[in-house]
C-alpha positions, -999 to 999 in steps of 0.1 A, spaced: -84 245 -295 -65 216 -281 -65 205 -242 -35 184 -228 -41 175 -192 -13 169 -170 -21 132 -148 5 110 -125 15 76 -135 0 50 -118 8 13 -130 30 9 -166 11 -21 -187 50 -31 -207 39 -62 -221 10 -51 -243 15 -37 -272 5 -5 -273 21 1 -238 -2 11 -216 -7 21 -181 -35 36 -158 -30 74 -147 -49 94 -131 -64 131 -131 -73 143 -97 -87 106 -89 -103 97 -119 -78 71 -135 -77 68 -168 -61 41 -196 -40 60 -216 -13 50 -243 28 56 -233 42 42 -259 58 79 -271 75 79 -236 94 42 -233 117 58 -207 79 69 -181 84 54 -144 56 53 -122 45 78 -103 61 107 -128 38 134 -144 29 130 -178 5 149 -204 -21 135 -222 -41 142 -249 -72 122 -266 -57 85 -245 -20 95 -254 9 104 -231 28 133 -252 55 139 -226 64 138 -191 63 172 -170 80 182 -131 51 172 -109 56 212 -96 42 221 -131 15 193 -133 4 207 -100 -1 238 -108 -17 231 -140 -42 207 -120 -50 241 -94 -51 263 -119 -84 235 -140 -97 229 -105 -97 269 -105 -117 279 -137 -139 246 -128 -150 264 -99 -154 295 -117 -173 276 -139 -198 264 -114 -199 301 -94 -211 316 -129 -236 294 -140 -248 292 -105 -252 334 -112 -271 327 -138 -298 303 -125 -305 329 -95 -311 356 -127 -349 365 -124 -362 347 -164 -390 366 -188 -414 355 -186 -429 329 -211 -458 338 -232 
């Protein structure tokens, strides 16, 4: 299974090969290869998989996806909290 995450382009380094940039994923900034998107601009959103920007995405769709990812993380946190509160069988 693959997971690609939307991020906002903060900086573009066109003077290096391949073209690289800084992309923000909800406040976590990562260096990403932007070579496959020669027309990308600072402020636009891109879909990133394993450090490579694969395509541009509009802001509304990117923000909705980020919201869903955050909600999944919250749900996992709740499940883990519920699991830790269960009584554990005694160990021998």
